[in-house]
N, C-alpha and C positions, 0 to 999 in steps of 0.2 A: 320500591327500590331497596335492595339489601345493601347495607354498608358493612365493610369488613371491620372487625373489632380492632382496637388499637394494638399495634405491635409492641411487645414488651422486650426490648433488646436486653440481653444479659450483661452487656458491657455499657452500663449506664454512665452518662457524663457526670462530672462532679455536681452535686445538687446545688451548691451555692452559686456557681457560675451559671448553671442552667436557669435557675429562678431569676437571677439578676438580669440575664439577657432576655428573658421572657416577660419581664415586668413592663407594664404599659401605663401611660397617662391617659385618662379618659375625660373628655369634655362632655358634660351632660346637656342635651339639647331638647328644646320643646318642639312642637309640631311645625313651627316656623323656622326651626334651626337656630333659634336664639340660645346662647349659652346661659344655662341656669344653675350651673354648679360644676364641680370637678371631683374626681375620684381617681384611685389607682386600681390596677387589676393585674392579672397574669395570664398570658397565653397558655392554654393547655392543649391546643391544637392549632393548625395554621389559620383557621377561620373561627376560633372560639376563644373568648376571654372569660375567665372566672373573676367575679367581683362580688361586692356586697349587694344583697337584694334591694336595699334602699336606694342604691344608685341606678336601679333599673325601673322599679315600679313608679309610675307617674311620669316617666320620661318617654320621648318618642324616638329619638335617635341618639347615637353616641359617636363622637369623633375620637378615634383611638390612635395614639402616637407610640411608636416603638421606643424601646429603651435608648437606642442610639440616635433617635430623632430623625432617622432617615426615611421612615415610612409613616404615612398618615392615612388611615383607612376609616371609612364610615361604616357603622353598624346600624342596620335598619330594623333589627328584630332582637328583642331581649326576652328572657324567660326567668322566672323565679320558681322555686319549689313550692313554697306556701306563703311567701312574703307578699304583702299587698301595701297599697298606699293607705295609711291610717291618719285620718284627720283628728289627731289626738296627740297630747304630750306623752302618752303612755306607749312605750315600746312593748314588745311581746316576746317574753323569754321562752315561750313554748313554740315559737315559730323559728324558722331557719333563715337568717339574714344572708342568704346565698343566692346567687343567680348567674346566668351566663348571657353573653352578648354574641350573636352570630354576625360575623363580619361580611360585608359585601365582597371583599377581596381578601386573599390570604396574606398573612405576614409570615414569611418563610424563615425559619431558624434551623440550625443544625440539630437541635433537640428541644423537646418540650418537657416540663416538669411532670413527675409522677404525682398522682393523688394518693394519699395514704388512706387505705380502707380499714386497716386493722386498728384495734383499740390501743391507746397508749397508756402508760403508767399515770397514776394520779398527779404526779408532779413531773412536768415535761420541760426540758431545756430546749429552747428553740430560738429561731431568728425571725425577725419580722422585717418586711420591706416598708420603708417610708419614703414617699415621693415628696420632694421639696419644690417641684416645679421645674428645676433645672437638672436634677439628677435623682438617683435612688440610693438611699442609705440602707445599710443592713445593721440592725440593732438587736442585741441579745434580749431575750425575754424568757421568764420562767412562768409556765402556765400551770394552773391548777383547776380542778373540777369544783363546781359548786352545785348543790342539789336544787337550789331555787331557779337555776338557769341551765337546764340539762343540755341545751343545744350549743352552749358556749364554753370556752375556756376563759378564765380570768387571769390577767397578767399584770406586770408592773409597767408603768409609764411615767415619765417625768411630768410633774404638775405644770411646768411652764411650756410644755410642747404643744404646738398646734396640731391637732389630730388630723391624720390623713387616713381615710377609710377606704376599704377595698383592696389593700395591698396583701400580698401573700405572707403567710406565716409558715415556716418550714423547719424540719430537722433533717438529719442525714438520710432519712427514708424518702422524703419528698414533702409536698404541701400538706399541712395538717389543718389549716384554717385560713380564714379571711378576716382582716381587721374590721370590726363592726362598730364599736362605739367606746365611750368612756363613762364610768360611773360618776354621777354628778355629785355624790357625797364623798366617797372615798377616793375617787379619781382612778379606780382600777381600769385597766384595759380589757375590753370585751372582744373575744375572737370567736367568730362563728365557725363551728366544727364542720369538716367536710366528710369525716369517716362515716357518718350516718347516711350520707347521700351518695355513696359510691356507685350504687346501681343506677340511680337517676343521672349522675354526671357521666358515667362511662358510656351510656347510650349517646349522649350529646357529643362526647369526644369521638366515638366511632363514626358518627355521621359527618363530622367536620374534619376527618383525617383521611386524605387520599392514600390509596394503597402504596405502601413502601415508605411512607413518611416515618421518620424516626421519632417516636414519642414514647414516654414512660408513664402515661396515665394508666391507672388501674384498669384491668380488663373488666368487661361486663360480667356480672355474677350469673353463672349457670347459662351463659349464652355464647354462641360462636359468632353471632352477628346481631346487629340492631336493625330493626325495620324503620325505614325513613321515608318521608314523602319526597316529592321532587325538589323541594327547597332545602332538603337536608334535615328536616325536623323529625326527630324520632317519633314513630307511631306507637311504640310500645312503652314509652316512658310513663312513669308514675308520678303522682303529685299534681298539684293545681298551679297553673301559671299565675303569676302576679297580675294585678289589675293595671290598667293604664289610666288611672285617675288623675286628678289635678295635682300638679307638682307642689311641693311644700314651699312655704314662703322663704324668701332669701334673707339670710341674716349675716351680718358682717363679722361674726365672732371667729371664723376660721377660714383657712384658704382651701380646704378640701371637704368633700361630702356632698350630699344631695340638697342642702339648703333647708333641712328640717331638723329640729332638735326635739328629741322625744325621750322622756324618762319613764321607764317601766316601774313596776313595784320595786325593782332594784335601783331605780333612778339612773337609767342609762341614757347618755346623750350621744347621738350619732348625726353627723352632717356638719353643715357650715356653722351651726351654732356652737360647735365644740372647739373653741379656741383654747387659749392658755387656761389651764385649770378646769376645762370642760364646762364653762358657764355659758349661758345664752343671754345676750344683751337685751333681747326683746321679750323673752318668755320666762316665767318662773321655773325654778329648778324642780328636780324630781323628788321622790319621797325619801324616807330615812334610809339609813345604812344599806348601801347597795349589796354588800357581800352577804348580808343576812336576809335579804329579800324585802326588808322594810315592813311596815304594818299592813 
């Protein structure tokens, strides 16, 4: 089955409003549909949610609620680019903490956010979406590149804030990343970049977008169409799907995330263990200075 590529309308809706309306709350479920965690995400097509890879790997299903609370849809299939379930406190800065959830039913909006494929300046002024459980906040963030974690931006975040992972980070061009975790030493915010995965993501968008739907996702690179199977899964996509291993242990430290706290050589914490200050009440912290990559 050939899927039409995403339509790129010249009269794009205001990015802030589009991202706000497309933001979703995600309940992470196990094989018995028991709730094992929470995250945020953003619709990039009627049946496709972009979120953090750690909110997908090790989970079986996802209950997705629209920003206005009026629609609640089940997702039975999730994919990551190269993120897997790691039975370790070590996160993986060379991996991409990005994934998508394919919804069983569409959540229809007037417009869907664009994914930014072009590279940004070293210091980027952006806005991040933070879910509180009752609503979505838009918070300013300054992003910078760091050589030890090339697939992430580093940004500022309040030390007393309970981390919400999976939310969109955007500028006036569109979505530039997804909230991934917090440095366990310096407390810096880690944002998984999407510009490096534009080809992989655009295939998914094309297969999840009915003809004529107004969407601003980046078009597939050097393609006029994506090849999909009967379930809408791109046959021509690159990368390795994440595993469906055992979910992480549940920790009470935060209200959002996948329930696992992991520090890489940078000491990055993502998931329910990342409460105020990014500490985990049941597991030791990460290594030294996260901005410098640690020892």
